Steps between C-alpha positions, in 0.01 A plus 500: 500500500458850665190668632433866472693574816823339361484197729617188319269201519624156401336314208302195636552183301228242417693252723480729794128571434423116491710437811311782672158357401605154638621657831179688537278187445705298742491784745130515488457126562746529791296788648177308464658220715708712742262778583228305659745301696666817617168659610360201673823406668516215747523163345424624155818725503695229679424238234592731219831600668585130562445411133723794402755396763515146371531598135773761581690252707483247210620776256812608680594130563433414136771749389763230576306211338770474212768397759293175568615478861321270742121554528504483877694829518228679321226343702673585814553865397138520404362363819735724718405808293124437564573436873682836516207687344265378770736509801345803676156330482632171611686668786195690613273205487730233655788661682306777696162328504340816333233492239546624147117548457302769653129517596412602147701217347772741386852356473731677759848589365705774667867419437739328259789282561671165428617224738875522584493123555331446165754721308790323677356160417465604136852636477644178639297271270565696183882531554494125575318455171774701322767254636298199382474604132716722284178592301376711802778736604554784751352763273185298462478467877526881541231547222252246656553637854472867401195454280334291775549766764403796253185322368393401853536851640320641195200254540493576877486863415193448278322337791611775735385789279162342454439401865691736726225771485274242673768345726671812642867534577703601815289717716302635214132382530362364167234688318146339575410392155259223639383291218557757236742333258526795261623754749764261642666453163589863447863464603560214258311690222725802575800271463368354176436852360853610591676210342284438191468858408889517516513213252236651275651853526852373418367280220319787339756776539770256398323408170410861422806692613770243605846553364753499765564152637552451875689169487496325162704217634224394733188639349539626147148655487504705820549866443549801737190658330297191588642504847408867576162458334432197713577676826286800409201289402528274796542781747223711374254209487597325836536818701168642376327173570653472853432853598140512357383188680672607823335834476159322482584309819609177344862481606746279317638395823377672816779673702756483223362555151201726559414857451664619822826340376477627143873517479540125530267451215695753291833320586351151439364624164845596399671198626271239323585582129875515581487158671293374200770588265777350719289181510467488126879532461566247759309235300614631168858441621415143593358434163794642321739295721322176411424609143127469512240735365213420751465286796209314312228578256202436715378862443489610131665833453640496849710178525478319829364585846828622609534726193162653604563542881874574494457866573208440733712268723759758556269778543287296744802410720616865497151638586460233779837590658417856475169454680658269771781751560244778572293267716792367711691822530226748600760780578531567127128579460 
């Protein structure tokens, strides 16, 4: 149909309306669980992310369940993936003798990284497994290894974005939130707004105005109209949020993403929706290659945990690298 200005709007089918209602209901339930954990942080947030990490790890491993290769390969991959996710915390606690808990019982996370020894060991064992059975071949090794590293860095980035305002990085002193949980979660909330509004904007603009497909081979429903709409909605919402709270002296991240450094907030607000779309396409490509619709059906209307956090994982990694780059290369400030 066309409105009075001549802009053509797509007809919305009953199936699309029903799907939208299911997505909204599931989204509200998820928000009721995740928002309190995000605000209170600490072990509430850590427990939630641990559950997400375990389910997501199971989902990417389960993609190859039809090959019926040896169970120990999957168990080994699962265990190593979880160990990768918590490597930075383990390293801080054990290797350096430092504490990961501050005086207010906040978890301290100020970096991401994976053990080179752990990766090397995983590569050797997985390739050894591919030599033992023809049902687990070299492409499977590459898939398991890549997904293990990607998911681990994404989960680490979730922790980083939630706790780095408290922890501080490089020579930048942390903002003194004290025991105020709400103020310390603003960076993570900014990230959530940037990624979720990208998905919502792209979904809405795609349904209403989408006509020109971006890459039908990988994701048949993604359109350029949705892509542009998602970037606009995400940028406006995240940049406005970041600037407003920084203006009222609640910095997203003191010394990097604050009112004085507004240009980094602007750039981050542009980067997040683009990274989100890339993340969506990465996981869509995996699903198309393995001929699956969703990674699981644990979330009605959304598929699996990986289907829900695919864009968030890449966006979190990119935003974390963006922050660490500014922090460790002060000359670019």
